[in-house]
N, C-alpha and C positions, 0 to 999 in steps of 0.2 A: 736621780742627780740635780741637783737643783739649777736654775736659771742660768743657761749660757750665753757667751755675749761673743763679739767679733775679736775682742782681748786673747780670750781664751784658746785661739785657735793660731794655728799657723798658715800666712798665705801664700800660696805660691804666684797665685794670678789674683789679684782684687778688680772686683767690678767699679767700672767711673759711675757708673749708678745712673739711675734713670734719669733722661733730660726732665729739665725743669719746666713744666709745661705753666700756659696762663691760664688754672683754672677757672678761674672768676671771671676770664673773657669767655672762655667754652661754658660754662653755667649761663652767663645769660644768652650768649646765643641760642642756645639750646629752649632758654625760656623762651624767646621771641619766636622759633618755630612752632612750638608746641602752642603759645597763642593765638600764633597767625593759622594754623591748622584747626583750632578749636573755634577760631572766630569766622574763618569764612573756606574749609573743607574742604573738597575738591579741586576750588579756584589757588586756594595756597599750595595744594598738591604739586598741582602743576608750574605752577611757578619754581618751587623749591627742585622740581624734577629739569626742568630747564637750565635752571642755576647751578646744580650738585653734578645732575646725571649729564647736560647738555640733549636730551633728550626728552620727549615729551608725548608719553605714548597715545595711541587714539582714545585706546579704553584701559585702564587701568586695572581689570579683571582681567586675567588671562582665561583667552576662549577657549570651547574644546577643539574649535579647528586649529588654534595655536599649539593647545596639547598634541593632539595626533601629528603635528608639523615636529613637535618635538620630539617626538617619540620614533616616529619615523627615521630621522636622521640621527638617531641616538646610534653611536658604534656599538655592534652586537656583542661585542665582547665586553666592552663596557657598561653593556648592560645586563651582561649574566653577572660579571663582578658586584656591580650593586645591587642587584636582587641576591646574589650570596650576602653582602652585605647587612640587607634589611632582614633576610633570614635570621643572621646570627646574632644583632641587634634585637629583633623581634623576639626570639628565642629566652634569650636571656632577661628580657622586660618579664616575657608571659613567667617565669621562672620567680622574680623578684615580688611578682606582682601574687604568686602562689604563697608566698608566705605571710602575706595580708589578710588577716581573719577575719572576717565580722565576731562579736565580743556579745553574747548577753551571761551577765552572772547575778546568783543573788547573793549578794554581800552580807544582808543578815535577813532571817525568815521576813518575806512578802515585802525586801526590796531589791527591786530588779534593778539592776546597770547596765549600759552596753553603749556600743558605739557601733557605727554602719560605716563603709567604705563608699564613698559617691566619687564617680567620676566630675571633675570640673566641666562646665557645660562649652564651655566655648574658651577654645586656645588658640592664642595669635603667636605661630613660629616665625622669628627671623630668622632670614636666612643671608648669612655677608657674602658679600661681593669681594672686593680684596685683593691682594696681589696674585693668589690664586684660584680656579674654580672648585674650590673644595667639597668636591661632591657627595663626602660622605657627612657633611654639616646637615643638611638637612633632613637626613636617614636619622642622625642622633637626636635632634627634636621633634619630628612627626609619628617616627614610631611609636614611642614610648606613650605616647597623645591616643595612637589607635587603639595599641594594647588597654589603655587604662578605660577605654571607654567612652571618651570626649565626643558628643554630639556632635562640635563643629570645631575642624580643626584648620586653622586661617593660617595662610604662607603668604609673609612678603619677603621679595627679594628686590634688588634693586633693578632696574629697566634696563639697563646694559650687561644683566648676568645671561651668561652663556646659556643657550639653549638648554643642555644637559641639564642643566639644575631645574630646569622647570620640567623635566622629563623625570626625573627623580623625585621631584616634590610632589609630583602626583603618583609615583611607583611606589612611594613610601605610605602615602592615603591622605595627603591631605585634599580638604574637601572642597575651596576655594583658593584661589592661588593669584595674587597681586603685585604687579609689576611697579612699587614702592620702597625707594629703601632709607638709609641713616633716620636721622630723629625725627623726620616726618613722618616715618612710616610706625614707628613707636605712638608718635601723637596719636593718628590716625586710629590704628588699634586700642590706643585706650579711651579716644573719645567718640570715634565713629565719624562716618564723613559718608554723602550719598552714596558712595561705592564702597567705601570699604566699613563693616560690622564693629561693632565695640566687641571687643572681648573681654573674659573674664579676669585672665593670666597672659603674661607674656614672657616668652623664654625664648633663649638663643644667645650667641655671642655676638659681636659688632664691634664698630670701630669705638672710641673717647667719643664721639657726638653719640650712639648708639646708647653705649653705658650710659652716658650722663642723663639722658633722655628717659631710661630706665629708671634712673634714681628719681628723676622728678615726678614720673609718673605712679610710682609706685602710691601705694593708700587708694587710689580712685581704681586700680587694677591691682593684680599681685604680679612679684617676676622671678622670677629660679634666681639671680644671685648677681652681682656687677662681677664682672669678669675684667682684667685687665692682661696685658701682654703675657703671649705664651711663656710655660716655664716648665724646666726641666731640670733633674737632680740625681746626681749617681750617688749612693756611697759603695765603697770598695774598697779589700783589703789588697794583700800581696797577692792575689789568685786572679785579679782582674786580669783581662785583655786588654791593653792599650788602645791597640785598633778599634774593637768593638766599643768600647768606651766614646771614643771618637767620631766614631761614627754614627751613634746614637744624640751625641749631644749636639753635632754640624745637622743633624735631620731636624731637627725639631728649631733649631737656630735659623733654618733658612724662612721658617714662617714669617719674621718680621724681627726690624734692627732691634726691636724693641726688646727682643726675649731673651728670658735671664734664663741662664745657660749657665749648669756648675756641678762641682764635683766635690765631694768629702770622702780621704780615703787615710786609713792607716799606714799609708807605704810611700816614704818619700821616693823613691825609684819610681812606683807608679804613677807619681803627681806628677815628675818631669816626664815620663816617657809620653803620657798621655797628652801633655802641653808641646810638647815637639813634633807629637802623631798628630793632632789636629791641624796645626801648621802644614804640617807634610799633605794632607788630606785635601787642605783649600786650594791647595796650587793646581788640583786636577777639577774640582767640584764646580760645575754646571753654573750653582749658586750661588757660590763663593763670595759676590758682592755683596747681597744681604749677609749669610751664613759670616762670612766674618767679620762684616760691620758689628753683626748681634755680640759673634765671640769679643770683637775687641771695647765692645762696650760694657755689654753685661756679664762676661763669663769671666768665671771664678775656680780656681784651683784649691781646695783647703786641707791640710793634713791635720788631721787627731789623734790624738797619741794614744788613742786606746780603743776597745768597740764601744764602749761606755760612752765616752765622749762622743765618737760617731754617730751613736743612736740621739743623743741630745742634741747633736748638730743638727742631723734630723728634724726633731721635732722642731727645733728653735726654726728653722726656712719654714716649715709646713708648707713646701712646694706642691703644684701643681701635678706633676707627674714625679715619680720617686720609683729610679730603678736601683736595685739590690743587688749587686755584685761580688758576694763572700762566698767562703767553702760552704758555709751554709746560710745560703740565702733565707731558708724558709725559718731559723731560727732567729737570724741578724731582725728577717720581716716582723717576727710577730710580738717583739720590742717597742717597734715603734706607732705612735699612734696619730702623727699629723700629716695627713698626706690625703691630693686628691683623690690619685689613684694608684694603687701600687704595682708594680711590676718585679715580679720575684726570678731570682735566678737569670744566667747569661741569654738564656732565649726569650727571654719577654721583652721584647723592645717595644717602646711605646708606638711606634708606628702600628703596629697589629692593633693598638685600643684605637687609634687614629680610625684607621680606614674599615676594620670589618671582622676580628675578632668577638665583638658584641657587647661588650662593657661602653659605656657612654663616654664621649671625649669629652662634653663639657663640663669641666670643672673649676673648682675654686680656685685663683688665684689671688697675689697677693696677701699672700699668708692668712686667709680664709679659711684654709684646711685646717686651723686651729677649733673650728667652734662649726662647721659643715661638710657634707659631703656635694657630691657634684648631681648633676640632672640625673634623675632616673624615672622609673615609674611611677612611684609615691608621690614625684611635684606634681602629678596629675591628676589626684584624686584628692578629697578630704575626708579627713578620719571626724567622726561626727557622732557626741553622746546623746544618747536619752536614757530613759528613768521611768518605771513605770512603778507604782505603791499601792500593795495591797494593804487591805484595812487592818491586816495584824504588823505590818510594817510600819504602820504611825506611831503604834505603842513606843515602838524602838527611835525615832528620829527625830518626833514631835515638839517631846519634854526639850529636848537640848536644842532645838530651834526656838522656842521662846523663849526660853531663859538668855540663850545668846543674843538673841533680837530683843529682849526689855534692856539687856545691861549695855548695848550699844543704843541704846534710845530710838531702835525702830522701832517705833508702835505699830505702825503698818505692816512689818515685815510678822511680828509677832500677831498678830490678829488674823494675819492668813495663815498662822501655821495651827492657832488655836482654833479655830474652829473644825479644822481636821481633825484636833485631838478632843476638842468638844461637839461635837454637829449638833449635841440637843439643845444646845447656848448659843447658836450661831448668833440668834435676833439680838441680845444681851452683850454678847462680843461686838459686834458690828457696829451696833447703838452706842457703843461708848461706854453701857451698863455696867460693864466687869474691867475696866479700866481701872 
């Protein structure tokens, strides 16, 4: 199907749209924070900690004693549940890594090409603070780094973060943990300070300031992605249960008032029943202040004329989380290509991935799923090629390289190829007598 737009579908509820933010002001503020951290290091971190977090740690790095205290105060059942989630994420990351293999192939006689899978040496995992202490957040960024074999795994979290977050950073496998948050943490990990070591790549979600800081340091270090507010979308037909649809949509809506929450369906009845069910469930939802505001601002329900249009709309939305509630969910899911993570069938709620089933919950937003997937173990390794050429391989590749270099006017390239083709004439070639 050709490109689809808002004009092609019927809206039962249309979103108000994201708030217009002062992007230039945000960008300038973050630029100043990064510049100050680069110039003054730990002194700037202390100033920003006092300004934004209203507390300045005695030391930025979490000590062994603090880790012991965090573990000791960790609720035993919550620890067991966290260790279960760590094991699940680890198991899936290991299975993913097993699909990535070193390569050595002889493409022509004597021409040997290949690649190695090399772990990134030092990664920085940003752990957000935010409205809730999301215990799964450090698991999602740290555990794949452990599985990938990164030598140094650095975690940064706001100084006011719950002690359970420190405990989980440690259990997940962080080598060093720092009480530094916000854009200043990104700057510290990118450029290094006396306390915080510089890293090679920064991963993990955060607020608008963290996101903008990641954008600005990209190039100096690698980043996983630029992430906006969370998103959930459901595609459904007339077999779906409006009660479950509403519960899943509101579960994601309670993250933040900017969360995008939506559904597309081929059934007008399901559309209206789900709308009514959302309003009913909001009446007794403890987090209704946040979830209700998100639904009011960003909530949408769309009616599509048939499954073909439903699939086209799903690909157009390219949402972070996409749930499929149809009679043949696997069949429907197989036709969709743009999503951060796919939840196939009524039982596959986003909440399971958010918490503990094993897939990573750090996913592309803002339609970035059209060109990328989410955070995974492959984000922590480099695929680096190599080549070696036997003498017999020179006969196959040197002459074309000489001709191509001559055509392009790149005479040093031509000479470098020609001395392999005619090693007995190396003096004549390098002296220019054969030019």
